[in-house]
C-alpha positions as CSV (number, residue, x, y, z in Angstrom):
1,M,-0.1,-0.1,0.0
2,P,1.5,3.4,-1.0
3,G,0.1,5.4,1.9
4,R,1.2,2.9,4.4
5,S,5.0,3.6,4.2
6,A,4.5,7.0,4.9
7,S,2.5,6.8,8.1
8,Q,4.9,4.3,9.4
9,A,7.3,6.9,8.7
10,A,5.5,9.7,10.4
11,S,4.8,6.8,13.6
12,K,8.6,6.0,13.5
13,A,9.6,9.9,13.9
14,P,8.8,10.3,17.5
15,L,10.1,7.1,18.6
16,A,13.6,8.0,17.1
17,N,13.5,10.9,19.7
18,C,12.8,9.0,22.8
19,P,14.4,6.1,23.9
20,E,11.7,5.5,26.7
21,L,9.1,5.6,24.0
22,T,11.0,3.2,21.8
23,A,11.5,0.9,24.8
24,L,7.3,0.9,25.6
25,A,6.3,0.4,22.1
26,E,8.8,-2.9,22.3
27,H,7.5,-4.1,25.6
28,V,3.7,-3.2,24.1
29,R,4.2,-5.0,20.9
30,S,5.7,-8.1,22.8
31,L,2.5,-8.1,25.1
32,A,0.5,-7.8,22.2
33,H,1.8,-10.8,20.1
34,M,1.4,-12.8,23.6
35,L,-2.3,-11.8,23.2
36,T,-3.1,-12.6,19.6
37,H,-1.2,-15.8,19.8
38,L,-2.3,-17.3,23.0
39,Q,1.3,-17.5,24.7
40,G,0.6,-17.0,28.2
41,D,3.6,-19.0,29.2
42,R,5.7,-16.3,28.1
43,L,4.5,-13.5,30.6
44,P,6.8,-14.1,33.3
45,E,9.9,-13.4,31.1
46,W,7.6,-10.6,29.8
47,S,7.3,-9.3,33.5
48,E,11.0,-9.4,34.0
49,A,11.9,-7.7,31.1
50,A,9.5,-5.1,31.8
51,S,10.5,-4.6,35.3
52,A,13.6,-4.2,34.6
53,T,12.9,-0.9,32.7
54,A,13.6,2.1,35.5
55,E,12.6,4.8,33.4
56,L,9.2,3.3,32.9
57,L,7.5,3.2,36.1
58,S,3.9,2.7,34.8
59,L,4.9,-0.2,32.9
60,R,7.2,-1.6,35.9
61,Q,4.0,-1.3,37.9
62,F,1.3,-2.8,35.2
63,A,3.8,-6.1,35.1
64,Q,4.1,-6.4,38.9
65,Y,0.2,-6.1,39.0
66,L,-0.1,-8.9,36.4
67,L,2.0,-11.1,38.6
68,R,-0.5,-10.8,41.6
69,D,-2.7,-13.2,40.2
70,L,0.0,-15.2,37.5
71,D,-2.3,-18.1,37.2
72,A,-5.4,-16.5,36.2
73,V,-3.7,-14.3,33.9
74,T,-1.8,-16.9,31.9
75,A,-4.8,-19.0,31.7
76,G,-6.4,-16.0,30.3
77,L,-3.7,-15.8,27.9
78,T,-3.3,-19.0,26.9
79,L,-6.5,-20.6,26.5
80,A,-8.8,-20.0,23.5
81,W,-12.4,-19.7,25.5
82,N,-13.2,-16.6,27.1
83,S,-16.5,-15.4,28.9
84,G,-17.1,-12.8,26.3
85,V,-20.9,-14.2,25.9
86,V,-21.8,-14.5,29.6
87,E,-20.9,-10.9,29.8
88,G,-22.7,-9.6,26.9
89,H,-26.0,-10.9,28.7
90,V,-25.0,-9.2,32.2
91,N,-24.3,-5.9,30.1
92,R,-27.5,-6.2,28.6
93,I,-29.1,-7.1,32.2
94,K,-27.5,-3.9,33.4
95,M,-29.1,-1.7,30.6
96,L,-32.5,-2.9,31.1
97,K,-32.3,-2.4,34.9
98,R,-30.9,1.4,34.4
99,Q,-33.7,2.1,31.8
100,M,-36.1,1.4,34.8
101,F,-34.2,4.1,36.8
102,G,-34.4,2.1,40.2
103,R,-38.4,2.3,40.2
104,A,-39.0,-1.0,39.5
105,G,-38.4,-4.3,41.6
106,F,-37.1,-7.6,40.9
107,E,-40.2,-9.0,39.1
108,L,-40.5,-6.2,36.3
109,L,-36.9,-6.7,35.9
110,R,-37.6,-10.5,35.3
111,K,-40.4,-9.9,32.9
112,R,-38.6,-7.5,30.7
113,V,-35.6,-10.0,30.8
114,L,-37.6,-12.6,29.6
115,L,-39.6,-10.7,27.0
116,A,-36.5,-9.4,25.5
117,W,-35.0,-13.1,24.8
118,P,-36.2,-13.7,21.5
119,S,-34.6,-10.4,20.1
120,V,-31.2,-11.4,21.8
121,T,-30.8,-14.7,20.0
122,G,-32.2,-13.8,17.1
123,P,-34.4,-16.4,14.6
124,H,-31.7,-18.6,13.5
125,E,-31.6,-20.0,17.3
126,V,-34.8,-20.4,17.7
127,D,-36.2,-24.0,17.8
128,Q,-38.7,-24.1,14.6
129,S,-40.2,-27.1,16.0
130,P,-44.2,-27.4,15.8
131,S,-44.3,-27.7,19.5
132,S,-41.9,-24.5,20.0
133,S,-42.9,-20.7,20.8
134,T,-41.2,-17.3,21.0
135,E,-41.1,-17.5,24.5
136,P,-38.0,-18.7,26.4
137,P,-37.7,-22.1,27.7
138,A,-38.4,-21.1,31.4
139,R,-41.4,-19.9,30.5
140,R,-42.6,-22.1,27.8
141,M,-42.2,-24.9,30.7
142,G,-44.2,-22.9,33.3
143,S,-47.4,-22.2,30.9
144,Q,-47.3,-26.1,29.7
145,S,-47.2,-27.2,33.2
146,T,-50.1,-24.7,33.9
147,T,-52.1,-26.2,31.0
148,A,-51.2,-30.0,31.8
149,S,-52.5,-29.4,35.2
150,A,-55.5,-27.7,34.0
151,T,-56.5,-30.3,31.8
152,G,-55.6,-33.2,34.3
153,P,-58.0,-35.3,36.1
């Protein structure tokens, strides 16, 4: 790409004038490589190198902070799975709660979460069998049990 070489040259100009910034950029690149290639086992080496830089106090403190819970951070940088889906649902529920401005109780929040269920999953994830409905499984089960008890002996 023709414009890319000009932007690379412009981004390297400040690095040439500041050795601390050059060292910081190298440490950040190394950490980014570990993140993108799931190489969490290299974290102690990276932390030692980052802590050895006397002129970069913030980087040294960050590296030491990561070592507080080395096992968890290493697992997060190594394993391919994450809890992003769960965090997305928690974020959605918090948004619904904020929209109510604290004026409603748990029952209304529960109803709003359950009624918002089909719009979150989309039509491609809803079971298309004849017995299915657009209600979440918990509501469907509850409505079936009341129907069964009403028609029972």
